[in-house]
N, C-alpha and C positions, 0 to 999 in steps of 0.2 A: 328185714325191710331194706337189701341192698343190690337187691336183683337189678339189672340195667338191660332196658329197650334197646340198646346199642352195641349189648353183645356180639351179634353174629354182621354187623352191617360189614366188617370186611373181610369173608369168608372163600370168596370166590372173585378176585376182579373182573373175571370177564363177566359176570354176573350184570354188572351196571348199565351192558347190553340191552339187558331182559326189556331194563328199566326205559332207557332210548329206544328203543322201537317199538315201546307197548306204545296201542295209541293215549294219544293227551287225553280223551276223554274217560277210558279208565285210569290211568292214574287218578288223574284229578279226584278219583271215588273211591281211593283205598284207604280214605281218611275212617276211622270206625266213631264220627260222627254223634252216634244213637247212644256209642257209649259213654262218652260223655256229657251230658245230658244233664246228669241230676248236676252238673257246675250250674250253667244255666238255669233251672230248675227251681236251687236252695231258693228261699224264704217265697215264692210264690203262693198269693193269697189262698188259703186251705181254712174251710171250716174248722177246724181242728188245732184249735193250738199245738198239741203236741207230737201233729203231723209236720207242721212248719218247720218247728225245732231239731225234728229228728234229721230233715231234708239237706240242715245245717250238719250235725253231728256225723252222717255217710263219710262225708270229705275226709275225714278225721283221717291220716297216714297209719299206716298196718302193715304188720310183716307180708310177705311177698301180697302186699293186696288182698289179703283173703277177705276181708271185710267179715268179721265172724260175728257181728253185733245182729242179736234178735231182739224187738220188741214187743212187749207184750202190752197193750192196749185195752186189756179188761176192764181194767177200774177206770171210773171217769175222774179227771186231772192228775192220773197218775201211770207213768211208766215203767213198769219193768225188765230188766237189760239182763238177759243171757247170755251168752255162749253157741254159738251153733258147733255140736264137736268135731263134725267131719271138715274145718273148716283152719283148726289146728297144724300143726306142722313138727308133727312127732320126730323126724329127724334132728334134726337142726334147734331143734326147741324144745327139747324131753320136758322139760319142766314147765312148758306155758305160759315162761318169763313172759318171753316177747306177746307172745299172743294178748297176755292181759295187759302188759304196758300200750298196746295196741287199743284194748278199751279202753284206760284212760286216759289217752286221748281223746275217743270218743266222748268219755263223760264231762270233757272240757268243754267241748265246743256245744253241746248239750249246755252246761249253765251258759254259757257267755249266749248263745244264743235266747235262751230261756230271761236272758237280761234284758237283750232288747228289745223285749216285748213287754218288760215290767213287771218278771216274775222270779220270783228265788223257785231254785233248784234245791229242794233240801232233800239230798242223799245219802242212803243207810245201803253201805256195801255191805257187799257178803251176808243180807240179813238171815240164810240158813246156816249160817256158818263157811269159814273160809277152804275152799275142796285144797287139797293135798295129796299124794303129791301133784295129779295134774287137775286141771278144769273137770268138774260136771256138772250134769242138767240141774245145780245149785244156780240159782240166781246169781249175777255178780252184782247187781243194786237192786234199791228199787228206789224209784225219784217219785217224788210228788209235788208238784206245781203249787206254789203260793201267792197271788196277787201283791205286790209291795211297792209300795208309791216311793220308797226306800232304798231302792237298789239303782243301782250304779252300774250303766252301761261297762263294758270292757271296752278301753280305746284297741284293744288286739285287735276285736272280734272286724273292725274294717278291712282286716284283710285277710279274711278265710277263703273268702276266693278267688283270690292271686296265690297266695304258699302252693308251693312248690315241696315236693323232694324231689332237688336235681342231680341227675345220675349222670349228665354229660360232664368233659372234660371243662376245665375253669381254665381262664387267665393267666398262663402264668405271668405277663405283667403287670398285675392287679393284683397287690399284696393286701390283706386285708387289716385296716385298719384295728389298731390296738384301741382304741373308743369304741368304735363298733363293736370290737367282742366285749367289752363292759355291757354294752348297754343293751345288748342280747344275754347276757346271760344276768341281767336284773331283771328279767321278766320272768325268773322262778323261784316259786313262792315256798314251795317243801324239801329241794333239793339243793346236796352242792354241788356247784359250778365249779368247774374249770376248763383254762384254758390254753390256747397259746399260737404264735402267729411266727415263736424265734425259729428263724431257716433250718438251724441246725436240729433243734428237736421236733420239726416239722419233720424233715427229712427220717428221723429214727422212729416216728410213728407212720411214717407212709410206707415204712421197709414192713414194720410190724405186722401193720395193718397188710398188706399183701402176701405176706408168708400166710395169716391166719388165711383169707379169700382164696389162694392157690389150695390150702388142706381141706377147705369144705369145696371146690368143682375136682377137686381129683379122689377123693372120697367119694368110693360108689353111692352108697345109699344116701347120703348129701345131697350127692349130685344128682342123683333120680329125681326127690322128692321137685327140686327146681324145674330140671326138665316137662317132669308130669305137669305140671304147674305154668308151662308155657303157652300162650295162644297167638298162632303165625297167622297173620290177617284178619283183615277187616269181620272177616264171615265168622271167624272163631271167637273173635274178642268180644263183637256185639251177643253173638248166643249167650257167652261165660263173658259178664266184663272184670274178672279179677283173675288175680294170674300176675304173672309176667308178662305185658303185651310187646309184642311183634311186630311193629303193622307198615305199610308201607310199601309204595309200587314196587321197589326194588327189592323188601323181603319176602313179597308174594310170589316175583319171580323167581326170586333164587329157588321156593318152596314149590312153585307147580312148575319148574325142571329136577327136581328131586334132587338138591342139591341143602336143603335147609332140614333132611330128615332126622325125625327124634333117638333113631338109633346110630346114626351119625354124630350127635349131638353126647350122645351117652358113648360115643366109644372112644376113650382116651388114645388112641391110637391112628384117630381119622384125621386127615385134613382139616375137616371141618371143625374139630377139638380144639386142635392144632395154634389155628391159625384165629382161634376168634383168643387165644391170651394175650397177644398186646393188646388188645382193644378194650376187653377188662382191666387191664393192667394202669391202661391211660389215667381213667378216673383218681384211679392210686396217686399214679405219679402227679396228678394238678392239684393237689393237696393246697389251698394256703395257708390253712390254719386247724387245727381242732379243738372240739369243745368238747366234755366228758361229762355226765351227768352221772350222781353217785348219792345213794341213800343209809343213814346206818343200820340200817336192815333189810330181809328181805321177804316178808309180809305178801298174802299178798294187795293187801293196803299199802303195804309201802312200793308195791309195782305200779300199783294204780295212779299212785302220788308221781311215781318218775315219770308215765302216760301224761297226765295232766301239766306236771313242769318241762316234759320237751314239746309239745304243741305250742303251751306259749312263748318257748325258746323260737321256733320254727316260725310260728307268725312276729316275734320281735326282729328277727334275721330276712324277713320279709319286709317287715317296715322302713330295714336298715338298706334295702336293696343289696343284701348278703344272698345267694346260693346256700342252700344246706342239703347233705346227703348223711343218713346214716349208714357208719361202717361195723353194723355187728356181728362181722365172723367170730371177731376175738372173743366175745362175748357168751358164744355158745357155750354150749354146757354138754356136749357129745364127745366121747371118749379120746377122741382124734384129736380134737381141735385143745385138749385139754393144755400142753405144752403153751399155747399161744396165748392162751386165758392166764394163765402164769405169769406169763411175759408181761404183757399188755397191763397187767395190776402191776406190777411190779414198775412200767415204764411210768405209769402216771400216780405211786404213789399213792394206792390205796390198800386202807390198816387194813387188818386181818378180819374185823368184824361192820364190815362196809361190802355195798355191792355197788358193780360198778354196772350200773341199770343203763347206760345210753353213752357211745364214742362216737361223733357225727365227725363229718369236714364239711371246710369251708371255702367259699371262694366266690369270683363273680362267672355267673354259669349264665349259657345263653336261655332266651325266652321260651318255655315250654310250654303244653297244655296240661292239662289236665289231668291224670290220672283216670283211666275208666271205670263206673263205678256201677254197682246194679240199681236200680231207680226204687227209692224208700218207701213203699208198697211192699218191694220183696221184700223190706227185713224189717215185717210185722209179723210175729206170729200168731197172734189173733187180734181184735178188732171189737 
């Protein structure tokens, strides 16, 4: 969940001329507006309650914005949730732990949206068994919607449409207040939450986070997984509104000039690759606080619970005016990451039987748009 759309903005200083000299109309039309339309369409009246609920659930955060959810609506008042197998991340997420957390985020938003409509979402996880060691074609969850006059709306739901994973640099002059960290942490229901804004400890965690990040982008097979998911410019993003989006007139100018090729992004000796390093590091260096989420086990149900709690933390941060951005690299389970995986667990005092499910930075970042999303109808398997 930690890729950034800023990653190539400083590649070639002269490239800014391309944007500066482009026609104003062309520049103004480089925004992939239609790819963000699901944020505007969420909750619009639809005859099918389930589609209204799903229109909010699809806005959930998920690794590399893969949006792996597929909903089956073939039974009345029911939703069966599946994971689309080709949306998984086998290199950086070899056991599908992070993808499962993203599905947990989806289920939490689904339950909150149902409550807004006066319905309880009765969720049965993995009704045909927990798939191991990877997710498969068995359902992730079966949901039955039951009208319930006693159900209470969740106050966090008011922030669904303004929630973001803010990957931009944060304001170094604005510490995150301790009381806000406590307030955000209190939103979790099932997981153990830790946090710190102590400058010395934050600096140590910044260094560990960057070492892990650097390993991910200099390991060929994990780098390639990310590069393969990059969508450059409005046309690519609107055709495939998932993955890592790089948009704007400047980016499209670089791409049109041949200065943003995927081959160059993969070549660690190229100037394209080398000049992205300080840009990638800036968000790490501007983390003003960190928060982490642990579970007592690591079953699929534990991972779903972690996702449900994570989106609650993200919504609570939004309510508090605090930006949040996952740094998932040190939690990844591919071989080359192992030393950083162990170092981060040690730094956060994670016990042997506990699982570190999420690690995120916090701070005060600029306002950003919602990430691209596939329309809800494309995420329905049958109706």
